[in-house]
C-alpha positions in Angstrom: 0.0 0.0 0.0 1.1 3.6 -0.6 -0.3 6.9 0.6 -1.2 9.6 -1.9 -2.3 13.1 -1.0 -4.8 14.4 -3.6 -4.1 17.9 -5.0 -7.2 18.3 -7.2 -10.7 17.1 -7.8 -13.5 16.6 -5.3 -11.2 15.0 -2.7 -8.6 17.8 -2.8 -6.4 17.8 0.3 -7.4 14.2 1.4 -4.9 11.4 1.8 -5.9 8.0 0.4 -4.3 4.5 0.5 -4.0 2.7 -2.8 -2.5 -0.7 -3.7 1.0 -0.6 -5.4 -0.4 -2.0 -8.7 -3.6 0.2 -8.7 -3.8 2.6 -11.7 -7.0 4.4 -11.0 -10.0 4.7 -8.6 -13.4 6.4 -8.5 -15.3 8.3 -5.9 -19.0 8.8 -5.1 -18.3 12.5 -4.5 -18.4 13.4 -8.3 -18.6 11.6 -11.6 -15.0 10.8 -12.8 -11.9 9.0 -11.7 -8.4 9.6 -10.3 -5.6 8.2 -12.5 -2.6 7.2 -10.4 0.9 7.9 -11.6 4.4 8.1 -10.2 3.9 11.7 -9.0 0.4 11.2 -7.4 -3.1 11.1 -8.7 -4.8 13.3 -11.4 -8.5 13.9 -11.4 -10.3 13.2 -14.7 -14.0 14.3 -14.8 -16.4 11.9 -16.6 -17.3 12.8 -20.1 -20.8 14.2 -20.6 -23.0 11.9 -22.6 -25.1 13.0 -25.5 -28.3 12.5 -23.4 -27.3 15.2 -21.0 
């Protein structure tokens, strides 16, 4: 496990624990996902569908 402090997105300022092999995770706080890289996690909002 490794700790990542989130610098953007709906969980900005929070620290999360992720598995070493994990590449992304989602949250119920907002539609989208955090992509995990070597320097931390980057927020990617969900694409809006044509129905919206």
